[in-house]
LUMLUM-246812 format. One record per residue: y, z, x of N, C-alpha, C in turn. Coordinates in Angstrom, 1 decimal, padded with zeros to 4 digits. Layout:
N
n.c2 / n.c3 / n.c1 / ca.c2 / ca.c3 / ca.c1 / c.c2 / c.c3 / c.c1
Y / Z / X / Y / Z / X / Y / Z / X
...
***
This chain:
239
n.c2 / n.c3 / n.c1 / ca.c2 / ca.c3 / ca.c1 / c.c2 / c.c3 / c.c1
310.5 / 092.0 / -211.5 / 310.5 / 093.0 / -210.5 / 311.0 / 092.5 / -209.1
310.5 / 091.2 / -208.8 / 310.9 / 090.7 / -207.5 / 312.4 / 090.5 / -207.4
313.1 / 090.0 / -208.5 / 314.5 / 089.8 / -208.5 / 315.2 / 091.1 / -208.4
314.7 / 092.2 / -209.1 / 315.3 / 093.5 / -209.0 / 315.3 / 094.0 / -207.6
314.1 / 093.8 / -206.9 / 314.0 / 094.4 / -205.6 / 315.0 / 093.6 / -204.6
315.1 / 092.3 / -204.8 / 316.1 / 091.6 / -204.0 / 317.5 / 092.1 / -204.2
317.9 / 092.4 / -205.4 / 319.2 / 093.0 / -205.6 / 319.4 / 094.3 / -204.8
318.4 / 095.2 / -204.9 / 318.5 / 096.4 / -204.1 / 318.5 / 096.2 / -202.6
317.6 / 095.3 / -202.2 / 317.5 / 095.1 / -200.7 / 318.8 / 094.4 / -200.2
319.3 / 093.4 / -201.0 / 320.5 / 092.7 / -200.5 / 321.8 / 093.4 / -200.6
321.9 / 094.3 / -201.5 / 323.2 / 095.0 / -201.7 / 323.3 / 096.4 / -201.1
322.1 / 097.0 / -200.9 / 322.1 / 098.4 / -200.5 / 321.7 / 098.6 / -199.1
320.9 / 097.7 / -198.6 / 320.2 / 097.9 / -197.3 / 320.5 / 096.8 / -196.3
321.8 / 096.4 / -196.1 / 322.1 / 095.4 / -195.0 / 321.8 / 096.0 / -193.7
320.9 / 095.3 / -192.9 / 320.5 / 095.9 / -191.6 / 321.3 / 095.2 / -190.4
321.7 / 094.0 / -190.6 / 322.3 / 093.2 / -189.5 / 323.2 / 092.1 / -190.0
324.1 / 091.7 / -189.2 / 325.0 / 090.6 / -189.6 / 324.2 / 089.3 / -189.9
324.5 / 088.7 / -191.1 / 323.7 / 087.6 / -191.5 / 324.0 / 086.4 / -190.6
325.0 / 086.4 / -189.8 / 325.3 / 085.2 / -189.0 / 324.8 / 085.3 / -187.6
324.9 / 086.5 / -187.0 / 324.5 / 086.6 / -185.5 / 323.5 / 087.7 / -185.3
323.2 / 088.5 / -186.3 / 322.2 / 089.6 / -186.1 / 322.7 / 090.9 / -185.6
324.0 / 091.0 / -185.4 / 324.6 / 092.2 / -184.8 / 324.3 / 093.4 / -185.7
323.8 / 094.5 / -185.2 / 323.3 / 095.6 / -186.0 / 324.4 / 096.3 / -186.8
324.0 / 096.9 / -187.9 / 324.9 / 097.9 / -188.6 / 326.1 / 097.2 / -189.2
326.0 / 096.0 / -189.5 / 327.1 / 095.3 / -190.2 / 326.5 / 094.1 / -191.0
327.0 / 094.0 / -192.2 / 326.5 / 092.9 / -193.1 / 327.0 / 091.5 / -192.6
328.3 / 091.5 / -192.2 / 328.9 / 090.3 / -191.7 / 330.0 / 090.7 / -190.7
329.8 / 090.3 / -189.4 / 330.8 / 090.7 / -188.4 / 332.0 / 089.9 / -188.5
333.1 / 090.3 / -187.8 / 334.4 / 089.7 / -187.9 / 334.3 / 088.2 / -187.4
333.5 / 088.0 / -186.3 / 333.5 / 086.7 / -185.8 / 332.8 / 085.7 / -186.7
331.7 / 086.1 / -187.3 / 331.0 / 085.3 / -188.3 / 331.8 / 085.1 / -189.6
332.5 / 086.1 / -190.0 / 333.4 / 085.9 / -191.2 / 334.5 / 084.9 / -190.9
335.0 / 084.9 / -189.6 / 336.0 / 084.0 / -189.3 / 335.5 / 082.6 / -189.3
334.2 / 082.4 / -188.9 / 333.7 / 081.0 / -188.9 / 333.7 / 080.4 / -190.3
333.5 / 081.3 / -191.3 / 333.6 / 080.8 / -192.7 / 335.0 / 080.5 / -193.2
335.9 / 081.1 / -192.6 / 337.3 / 081.1 / -193.1 / 338.1 / 080.0 / -192.4
337.6 / 078.8 / -192.3 / 338.3 / 077.7 / -191.7 / 339.3 / 077.0 / -192.6
339.8 / 075.9 / -192.2 / 340.7 / 075.2 / -193.0 / 339.9 / 074.1 / -193.8
339.8 / 074.2 / -195.1 / 339.0 / 073.3 / -195.9 / 339.5 / 071.9 / -195.7
338.5 / 070.9 / -195.6 / 338.8 / 069.5 / -195.5 / 338.0 / 068.7 / -196.4
338.5 / 067.5 / -196.6 / 337.6 / 066.5 / -197.4 / 336.5 / 066.1 / -196.5
335.3 / 065.9 / -197.0 / 334.1 / 065.5 / -196.2 / 333.5 / 064.3 / -196.9
332.9 / 063.5 / -196.1 / 332.2 / 062.3 / -196.6 / 330.9 / 062.1 / -195.8
329.8 / 062.1 / -196.5 / 328.5 / 061.8 / -195.7 / 328.5 / 060.3 / -195.4
327.6 / 059.9 / -194.5 / 327.4 / 058.5 / -194.2 / 325.9 / 058.3 / -194.1
325.4 / 057.4 / -195.0 / 326.1 / 056.6 / -196.0 / 326.6 / 057.5 / -197.2
327.7 / 057.1 / -197.8 / 328.2 / 057.8 / -199.0 / 327.6 / 057.3 / -200.2
326.9 / 058.1 / -201.0 / 326.2 / 057.7 / -202.2 / 327.2 / 057.2 / -203.3
326.8 / 056.2 / -204.1 / 327.6 / 055.8 / -205.2 / 327.8 / 056.9 / -206.2
329.1 / 057.0 / -206.6 / 329.4 / 058.1 / -207.6 / 329.7 / 059.4 / -207.1
329.7 / 059.6 / -205.8 / 330.1 / 060.9 / -205.2 / 331.6 / 061.2 / -205.4
331.9 / 062.3 / -206.0 / 333.3 / 062.6 / -206.2 / 333.9 / 063.0 / -204.9
335.2 / 063.2 / -204.9 / 335.9 / 063.7 / -203.7 / 335.4 / 065.1 / -203.5
335.0 / 065.4 / -202.3 / 334.4 / 066.7 / -201.9 / 335.2 / 067.4 / -200.8
335.5 / 068.7 / -201.0 / 336.1 / 069.5 / -199.9 / 335.1 / 070.5 / -199.5
335.1 / 070.8 / -198.2 / 334.2 / 071.8 / -197.6 / 335.0 / 072.8 / -196.8
334.5 / 074.0 / -196.7 / 335.2 / 075.1 / -196.0 / 334.9 / 075.0 / -194.5
333.7 / 074.7 / -194.1 / 333.3 / 074.8 / -192.7 / 332.1 / 073.9 / -192.4
331.9 / 073.5 / -191.1 / 330.8 / 072.7 / -190.7 / 329.5 / 073.6 / -190.8
328.4 / 072.9 / -191.2 / 327.1 / 073.6 / -191.3 / 326.5 / 073.7 / -189.9
326.8 / 074.7 / -189.2 / 326.3 / 074.9 / -187.9 / 326.4 / 076.4 / -187.5
325.7 / 076.8 / -186.5 / 325.8 / 078.2 / -185.9 / 325.9 / 079.3 / -187.0
326.9 / 080.1 / -186.9 / 327.0 / 081.3 / -187.8 / 327.0 / 080.9 / -189.3
327.7 / 079.8 / -189.6 / 327.8 / 079.4 / -191.0 / 326.4 / 079.1 / -191.6
325.7 / 078.3 / -190.8 / 324.3 / 078.0 / -191.2 / 323.5 / 079.2 / -191.4
323.6 / 080.1 / -190.4 / 322.8 / 081.4 / -190.5 / 323.1 / 082.2 / -191.7
324.4 / 082.3 / -192.0 / 324.9 / 083.1 / -193.2 / 324.4 / 082.5 / -194.5
324.5 / 081.2 / -194.6 / 324.0 / 080.5 / -195.8 / 322.5 / 080.7 / -196.0
321.8 / 080.6 / -195.0 / 320.3 / 080.7 / -195.1 / 319.9 / 082.2 / -195.4
320.7 / 083.1 / -194.8 / 320.4 / 084.6 / -195.0 / 320.6 / 084.9 / -196.5
321.6 / 084.3 / -197.1 / 321.9 / 084.6 / -198.5 / 320.9 / 083.8 / -199.4
320.6 / 082.6 / -199.1 / 319.8 / 081.7 / -199.9 / 318.4 / 082.0 / -199.9
317.8 / 082.2 / -198.6 / 316.4 / 082.3 / -198.4 / 315.9 / 083.7 / -198.2
316.7 / 084.5 / -197.7 / 316.3 / 085.9 / -197.3 / 316.8 / 087.0 / -198.2
317.5 / 086.6 / -199.3 / 318.0 / 087.5 / -200.2 / 319.1 / 088.5 / -199.8
319.9 / 088.1 / -198.8 / 321.0 / 088.9 / -198.4 / 322.2 / 088.7 / -199.4
322.0 / 089.3 / -200.6 / 322.9 / 089.1 / -201.7 / 324.3 / 089.6 / -201.5
324.5 / 090.6 / -200.6 / 325.8 / 091.1 / -200.3 / 326.7 / 090.1 / -199.6
326.1 / 089.0 / -199.1 / 327.0 / 088.0 / -198.5 / 327.6 / 087.1 / -199.5
327.3 / 087.2 / -200.7 / 327.9 / 086.3 / -201.7 / 329.4 / 086.4 / -201.8
329.9 / 087.6 / -201.6 / 331.4 / 087.7 / -201.6 / 332.1 / 086.9 / -200.6
331.6 / 087.0 / -199.4 / 332.2 / 086.2 / -198.3 / 332.0 / 084.7 / -198.5
330.8 / 084.3 / -198.9 / 330.6 / 082.9 / -199.2 / 331.4 / 082.4 / -200.4
331.6 / 083.3 / -201.4 / 332.4 / 082.9 / -202.5 / 333.9 / 082.7 / -202.1
334.3 / 083.5 / -201.2 / 335.7 / 083.4 / -200.7 / 335.9 / 082.0 / -200.0
334.9 / 081.6 / -199.2 / 334.9 / 080.3 / -198.5 / 334.9 / 079.2 / -199.5
334.1 / 079.3 / -200.5 / 334.0 / 078.3 / -201.6 / 335.3 / 078.2 / -202.3
335.9 / 079.4 / -202.6 / 337.2 / 079.4 / -203.3 / 338.3 / 078.6 / -202.5
338.3 / 078.8 / -201.2 / 339.2 / 078.0 / -200.3 / 339.0 / 076.5 / -200.5
337.8 / 076.1 / -200.5 / 337.5 / 074.6 / -200.7 / 337.9 / 074.2 / -202.1
337.7 / 075.0 / -203.1 / 338.2 / 074.6 / -204.4 / 339.7 / 074.5 / -204.5
340.4 / 075.4 / -203.9 / 341.9 / 075.4 / -203.9 / 342.3 / 074.1 / -203.2
341.7 / 073.7 / -202.1 / 342.1 / 072.5 / -201.3 / 341.9 / 071.2 / -202.2
340.9 / 071.2 / -203.0 / 340.8 / 070.0 / -203.9 / 341.4 / 070.1 / -205.2
341.8 / 071.3 / -205.7 / 342.3 / 071.4 / -207.1 / 343.6 / 070.7 / -207.2
344.5 / 070.7 / -206.2 / 345.8 / 070.1 / -206.3 / 345.7 / 068.6 / -206.3
344.6 / 068.0 / -206.0 / 344.5 / 066.5 / -206.0 / 343.8 / 066.0 / -207.2
343.2 / 066.9 / -208.1 / 342.5 / 066.4 / -209.2 / 343.3 / 066.0 / -210.4
344.5 / 066.4 / -210.5 / 345.3 / 066.1 / -211.7 / 344.8 / 067.0 / -212.8
345.4 / 066.7 / -214.0 / 345.0 / 067.5 / -215.2 / 345.6 / 068.9 / -215.2
345.2 / 069.6 / -216.3 / 345.7 / 070.9 / -216.5 / 344.6 / 071.8 / -217.0
344.9 / 073.0 / -217.2 / 343.9 / 073.9 / -217.8 / 343.2 / 074.7 / -216.7
342.3 / 075.6 / -217.1 / 341.6 / 076.4 / -216.1 / 340.6 / 075.6 / -215.3
340.3 / 076.1 / -214.1 / 339.3 / 075.5 / -213.3 / 337.9 / 075.9 / -213.8
337.0 / 074.9 / -214.0 / 335.7 / 075.2 / -214.5 / 334.7 / 074.9 / -213.4
334.2 / 075.9 / -212.8 / 333.3 / 075.7 / -211.7 / 331.9 / 075.5 / -212.2
331.3 / 074.3 / -212.0 / 330.0 / 073.9 / -212.5 / 329.0 / 073.9 / -211.3
328.1 / 074.9 / -211.2 / 327.2 / 074.9 / -210.1 / 326.1 / 073.9 / -210.3
325.7 / 073.3 / -209.1 / 324.6 / 072.4 / -209.1 / 323.3 / 073.2 / -209.1
322.4 / 073.0 / -210.1 / 321.2 / 073.9 / -210.2 / 320.2 / 073.6 / -209.2
319.5 / 074.6 / -208.7 / 318.3 / 074.4 / -207.9 / 317.1 / 074.1 / -208.8
316.0 / 073.6 / -208.2 / 314.8 / 073.4 / -208.9 / 314.3 / 074.7 / -209.4
313.7 / 074.7 / -210.6 / 313.3 / 076.0 / -211.2 / 312.3 / 076.7 / -210.3
311.4 / 076.0 / -209.7 / 310.4 / 076.7 / -208.8 / 311.1 / 077.3 / -207.6
312.2 / 076.7 / -207.1 / 312.9 / 077.2 / -205.9 / 313.6 / 078.5 / -206.3
314.2 / 078.5 / -207.5 / 314.9 / 079.7 / -208.0 / 313.9 / 080.8 / -208.2
312.8 / 080.5 / -208.8 / 311.8 / 081.5 / -209.0 / 311.3 / 082.1 / -207.7
311.1 / 081.3 / -206.7 / 310.5 / 081.7 / -205.4 / 311.6 / 082.6 / -204.7
312.8 / 082.3 / -204.8 / 313.9 / 083.1 / -204.1 / 314.2 / 084.4 / -204.9
314.0 / 084.3 / -206.2 / 314.3 / 085.5 / -207.0 / 315.8 / 085.6 / -207.4
316.5 / 084.5 / -207.1 / 317.9 / 084.5 / -207.5 / 318.4 / 083.0 / -207.5
319.6 / 082.8 / -208.0 / 320.2 / 081.5 / -208.1 / 321.4 / 081.5 / -207.1
321.2 / 081.0 / -205.9 / 322.3 / 081.1 / -204.9 / 323.6 / 080.4 / -205.3
323.5 / 079.2 / -205.8 / 324.8 / 078.5 / -206.2 / 325.5 / 079.2 / -207.3
324.8 / 079.7 / -208.3 / 325.5 / 080.3 / -209.4 / 326.1 / 081.6 / -208.9
325.4 / 082.4 / -208.1 / 326.0 / 083.7 / -207.6 / 327.2 / 083.4 / -206.8
327.2 / 082.4 / -205.9 / 328.4 / 082.1 / -205.1 / 329.5 / 081.6 / -205.9
329.2 / 080.8 / -207.0 / 330.3 / 080.3 / -207.8 / 331.0 / 081.4 / -208.6
330.2 / 082.4 / -209.0 / 330.8 / 083.6 / -209.7 / 331.7 / 084.3 / -208.7
331.3 / 084.5 / -207.5 / 332.2 / 085.2 / -206.5 / 333.4 / 084.3 / -206.2
333.3 / 083.0 / -206.2 / 334.4 / 082.2 / -205.9 / 335.4 / 082.2 / -207.1
334.9 / 082.2 / -208.3 / 335.8 / 082.3 / -209.5 / 336.6 / 083.6 / -209.5
335.9 / 084.7 / -209.1 / 336.6 / 086.0 / -209.1 / 337.7 / 086.0 / -208.0
337.4 / 085.3 / -206.9 / 338.4 / 085.2 / -205.8 / 339.6 / 084.4 / -206.3
339.3 / 083.3 / -207.0 / 340.4 / 082.4 / -207.4 / 341.3 / 083.2 / -208.5
340.7 / 084.0 / -209.3 / 341.5 / 084.7 / -210.3 / 342.3 / 085.8 / -209.6
341.8 / 086.4 / -208.6 / 342.6 / 087.4 / -207.8 / 343.8 / 086.7 / -207.2
343.7 / 085.4 / -206.9 / 344.8 / 084.7 / -206.3 / 345.7 / 084.1 / -207.4
345.5 / 084.4 / -208.6 / 346.4 / 083.9 / -209.7 / 346.0 / 082.6 / -210.4
344.8 / 082.0 / -210.0 / 344.3 / 080.8 / -210.6 / 343.4 / 081.2 / -211.8
343.5 / 080.5 / -212.9 / 342.6 / 080.7 / -214.0 / 341.3 / 079.9 / -213.7
340.2 / 080.6 / -213.6 / 338.9 / 080.0 / -213.2 / 337.7 / 080.7 / -213.8
336.7 / 080.0 / -214.2 / 335.5 / 080.6 / -214.7 / 334.3 / 079.6 / -214.3
333.1 / 080.2 / -214.4 / 331.9 / 079.5 / -214.1 / 331.3 / 078.9 / -215.3
330.9 / 077.7 / -215.3 / 330.4 / 077.0 / -216.4 / 329.0 / 076.4 / -216.0
327.9 / 077.2 / -216.2 / 326.6 / 076.7 / -215.7 / 325.9 / 075.8 / -216.8
326.4 / 074.6 / -217.0 / 326.0 / 073.7 / -218.1 / 325.0 / 072.7 / -217.6
324.8 / 072.5 / -216.3 / 323.8 / 071.5 / -215.8 / 322.4 / 072.1 / -215.9
321.5 / 071.2 / -216.3 / 320.1 / 071.6 / -216.4 / 319.2 / 070.5 / -215.7
318.1 / 070.9 / -215.2 / 317.1 / 069.9 / -214.7 / 316.3 / 069.4 / -215.9
316.3 / 068.0 / -216.0 / 315.5 / 067.4 / -217.1 / 314.1 / 067.0 / -216.7
313.9 / 067.0 / -215.4 / 312.5 / 066.7 / -215.0 / 312.3 / 067.3 / -213.6
311.1 / 067.5 / -213.2 / 310.8 / 068.1 / -211.9 / 311.2 / 067.1 / -210.8
311.6 / 067.7 / -209.6 / 312.0 / 066.9 / -208.5 / 311.2 / 067.4 / -207.3
311.0 / 066.5 / -206.3 / 310.3 / 066.9 / -205.1 / 311.2 / 067.8 / -204.2
310.6 / 068.5 / -203.3 / 311.4 / 069.3 / -202.3 / 312.2 / 068.3 / -201.4
313.5 / 068.6 / -201.3 / 314.4 / 067.6 / -200.6 / 314.2 / 067.7 / -199.1
313.6 / 068.8 / -198.6 / 313.5 / 068.9 / -197.1 / 312.7 / 067.8 / -196.6
313.2 / 067.2 / -195.5 / 312.5 / 066.1 / -194.8 / 312.7 / 064.7 / -195.4
313.4 / 064.7 / -196.6 / 313.7 / 063.4 / -197.2 / 315.0 / 062.8 / -196.6
315.1 / 061.5 / -196.4 / 316.3 / 060.8 / -196.0 / 317.3 / 060.6 / -197.1
318.4 / 060.0 / -196.8 / 319.5 / 059.9 / -197.8 / 319.0 / 059.0 / -199.0
318.4 / 057.9 / -198.7 / 317.9 / 057.0 / -199.8 / 316.8 / 057.7 / -200.6
315.9 / 058.4 / -199.9 / 314.8 / 059.1 / -200.6 / 315.3 / 060.2 / -201.5
316.4 / 060.9 / -201.1 / 317.0 / 061.9 / -201.9 / 317.6 / 061.4 / -203.1
318.3 / 060.2 / -203.0 / 318.9 / 059.6 / -204.1 / 317.9 / 059.2 / -205.2
316.8 / 058.6 / -204.7 / 315.7 / 058.2 / -205.6 / 315.1 / 059.5 / -206.3
314.9 / 060.5 / -205.5 / 314.2 / 061.7 / -206.0 / 315.1 / 062.4 / -207.1
316.4 / 062.3 / -207.0 / 317.3 / 063.0 / -207.9 / 317.8 / 062.1 / -209.0
317.6 / 060.8 / -208.9 / 318.2 / 059.9 / -210.0 / 317.7 / 060.3 / -211.4
318.7 / 060.6 / -212.2 / 318.4 / 061.0 / -213.6 / 317.8 / 062.4 / -213.8
317.9 / 063.2 / -212.8 / 317.2 / 064.5 / -212.9 / 318.0 / 065.6 / -213.6
319.3 / 065.4 / -213.7 / 320.2 / 066.4 / -214.3 / 320.8 / 065.9 / -215.6
321.1 / 066.9 / -216.4 / 321.7 / 066.6 / -217.7 / 322.6 / 067.8 / -218.1
323.6 / 067.6 / -218.9 / 324.4 / 068.6 / -219.4 / 323.7 / 069.2 / -220.7
323.7 / 070.6 / -220.7 / 323.0 / 071.3 / -221.8 / 323.7 / 071.0 / -223.1
323.0 / 071.1 / -224.2 / 323.5 / 070.9 / -225.5 / 324.8 / 071.8 / -225.7
325.8 / 071.2 / -226.2 / 327.1 / 071.9 / -226.4 / 328.0 / 072.0 / -225.2
327.4 / 071.5 / -224.0 / 328.2 / 071.6 / -222.8 / 329.4 / 070.7 / -222.8
329.3 / 069.5 / -223.4 / 330.5 / 068.6 / -223.4 / 331.7 / 069.3 / -223.9
331.6 / 070.0 / -225.0 / 332.7 / 070.7 / -225.6 / 333.3 / 071.6 / -224.6
332.5 / 072.3 / -223.9 / 333.0 / 073.3 / -222.9 / 333.7 / 072.6 / -221.7
333.1 / 071.5 / -221.3 / 333.7 / 070.7 / -220.2 / 335.1 / 070.2 / -220.5
335.4 / 070.0 / -221.8 / 336.7 / 069.5 / -222.2 / 337.8 / 070.5 / -222.1
337.4 / 071.8 / -221.8 / 338.4 / 072.9 / -221.9 / 339.1 / 073.2 / -220.6
338.9 / 072.3 / -219.5 / 339.6 / 072.6 / -218.3 / 339.3 / 071.5 / -217.3
339.6 / 071.8 / -216.0 / 339.4 / 070.9 / -214.9 / 338.1 / 071.2 / -214.2
337.2 / 070.2 / -214.3 / 335.8 / 070.4 / -213.8 / 335.7 / 070.3 / -212.3
335.1 / 071.3 / -211.6 / 334.8 / 071.2 / -210.2 / 333.4 / 071.5 / -210.0
332.6 / 070.5 / -209.5 / 331.2 / 070.7 / -209.2 / 331.2 / 071.6 / -207.9
330.3 / 072.6 / -207.9 / 330.2 / 073.4 / -206.7 / 328.8 / 073.6 / -206.2
328.6 / 073.7 / -204.9 / 327.3 / 073.9 / -204.3 / 327.5 / 074.6 / -203.0
326.4 / 075.1 / -202.4 / 326.6 / 075.8 / -201.1 / 326.7 / 074.8 / -200.0
326.1 / 073.6 / -200.1 / 326.0 / 072.7 / -198.9 / 326.0 / 071.3 / -199.3
326.6 / 070.4 / -198.6 / 326.6 / 069.0 / -198.7 / 325.9 / 068.4 / -197.5
324.8 / 067.7 / -197.7 / 324.1 / 067.0 / -196.6 / 324.3 / 065.5 / -196.8
323.4 / 064.9 / -197.7 / 323.6 / 063.4 / -198.0 / 324.5 / 063.2 / -199.1
324.8 / 064.2 / -199.9 / 325.7 / 064.0 / -201.1 / 324.9 / 063.6 / -202.4
323.6 / 063.5 / -202.3 / 322.8 / 063.0 / -203.4 / 322.8 / 064.0 / -204.6
322.8 / 065.3 / -204.3 / 322.8 / 066.3 / -205.4 / 324.2 / 066.3 / -206.1
325.3 / 066.2 / -205.4 / 326.6 / 066.2 / -206.1 / 326.8 / 064.8 / -206.8
326.3 / 063.7 / -206.3 / 326.4 / 062.5 / -207.0 / 325.7 / 062.5 / -208.3
324.5 / 063.0 / -208.3 / 323.7 / 063.1 / -209.5 / 324.3 / 064.1 / -210.5
324.9 / 065.2 / -210.0 / 325.6 / 066.1 / -210.9 / 326.8 / 065.4 / -211.5
327.5 / 064.6 / -210.7 / 328.7 / 063.9 / -211.3 / 328.3 / 062.9 / -212.3
327.1 / 062.2 / -212.1 / 326.6 / 061.3 / -213.1 / 326.3 / 061.9 / -214.4
325.7 / 063.1 / -214.3 / 325.3 / 063.8 / -215.5 / 326.5 / 064.3 / -216.3
327.5 / 064.8 / -215.6 / 328.7 / 065.2 / -216.3 / 329.4 / 064.0 / -216.9
329.5 / 062.9 / -216.2 / 330.1 / 061.7 / -216.7 / 329.4 / 061.2 / -217.9
328.0 / 061.3 / -217.9 / 327.2 / 060.8 / -219.1 / 327.5 / 061.6 / -220.3
327.9 / 062.9 / -220.1 / 328.1 / 063.8 / -221.2 / 329.4 / 063.5 / -221.9
330.3 / 062.8 / -221.2 / 331.6 / 062.5 / -221.8 / 332.7 / 062.8 / -220.8
334.0 / 062.9 / -221.3 / 335.1 / 063.1 / -220.4 / 334.9 / 064.4 / -219.5
335.1 / 064.2 / -218.2 / 334.9 / 065.3 / -217.3 / 336.1 / 066.2 / -217.2
336.4 / 067.0 / -218.3 / 337.5 / 067.9 / -218.3 / 338.8 / 067.2 / -218.6
339.9 / 067.9 / -218.5 / 341.2 / 067.3 / -218.9 / 341.6 / 066.1 / -218.1
341.1 / 065.9 / -216.9 / 341.6 / 064.8 / -216.1 / 340.7 / 063.5 / -216.3
339.6 / 063.6 / -217.0 / 338.7 / 062.5 / -217.2 / 337.8 / 062.4 / -215.9
336.9 / 061.4 / -216.0 / 335.9 / 061.3 / -214.9 / 336.5 / 061.0 / -213.6
337.6 / 060.2 / -213.6 / 338.2 / 059.9 / -212.3 / 338.8 / 061.1 / -211.6
339.0 / 062.2 / -212.3 / 339.6 / 063.4 / -211.7 / 338.6 / 064.4 / -211.3
337.3 / 064.1 / -211.5 / 336.2 / 065.0 / -211.1 / 336.2 / 065.3 / -209.6
336.1 / 066.6 / -209.3 / 336.2 / 067.0 / -207.9 / 334.9 / 067.8 / -207.6
334.6 / 068.0 / -206.3 / 333.5 / 068.9 / -205.9 / 333.9 / 069.7 / -204.7
333.3 / 070.9 / -204.6 / 333.6 / 071.7 / -203.4 / 332.3 / 072.4 / -203.0
332.2 / 072.5 / -201.7 / 331.0 / 073.2 / -201.1 / 331.5 / 074.2 / -200.0
330.6 / 075.1 / -199.6 / 331.0 / 075.9 / -198.5 / 330.9 / 075.2 / -197.2
329.8 / 074.4 / -197.0 / 329.6 / 073.8 / -195.7 / 329.1 / 072.3 / -195.9
329.4 / 071.5 / -194.9 / 328.9 / 070.2 / -194.8 / 328.5 / 069.9 / -193.4
327.6 / 068.9 / -193.2 / 327.2 / 068.5 / -191.8 / 328.4 / 068.2 / -190.9
328.4 / 068.6 / -189.7 / 329.6 / 068.3 / -188.8 / 330.0 / 066.9 / -188.8
329.0 / 065.9 / -188.9 / 329.4 / 064.5 / -188.9 / 330.3 / 064.1 / -190.1
330.1 / 064.8 / -191.2 / 330.9 / 064.5 / -192.4 / 332.3 / 064.9 / -192.2
332.6 / 065.9 / -191.3 / 334.0 / 066.2 / -190.9 / 334.5 / 065.2 / -189.9
333.6 / 064.8 / -189.0 / 334.0 / 063.9 / -187.9 / 334.5 / 062.6 / -188.5
333.8 / 062.1 / -189.6 / 334.2 / 060.8 / -190.2 / 335.7 / 060.9 / -190.6
336.1 / 062.0 / -191.0 / 337.5 / 062.1 / -191.6 / 338.5 / 062.3 / -190.4
338.1 / 062.4 / -189.2 / 339.0 / 062.5 / -188.1 / 339.2 / 061.2 / -187.4
338.4 / 060.2 / -187.8 / 338.6 / 058.9 / -187.2 / 339.5 / 058.0 / -188.0
***
């Protein structure tokens, strides 16, 4: 019932812009423009071992931060289209550098089960589906492959430092039974809404690598894309 109500509330009754609160619009032009930046490679500092090449669409600040939180925590599900468009841009930016051939396989990083239950939806998967649809509209073959599973409970990441997050997530993910065969059918791109320390994406990459070849390009070609990353992760790349 809760998930059903979030669907109705998020898609039918948008009351204000998810970014700035402007009334009578789900996403104003200014906040939509903040999401539509030029995707860049991002690197957290310190960079965790095993982190694949990551591209992000925008810095995690101001309107971008507000839109992501509105979708993720407040059930503003109608924002998934705009967020998926931003993620699709980041995927395009990294896809040409990954090598290999075949369709793009967007593999969302799963949230903790209790977090998904509390929210009433799976934000990363919903955004990944919107991104895949946007990529197909642009002529790229893409589909979502939700093969990652949590193999053990993890603590809430909020308030944890970079090293603590790595320890918390170490060995927490695995590829579902039969997933390796599916991963071999295209170019794997790990996707998430946000990169902070990089611990989640590094663990996702480890799990995919442990399952076998990461798509047609092998483990070395594994790429990741997110909507947003901390501003400092962008600044590192300008130096």
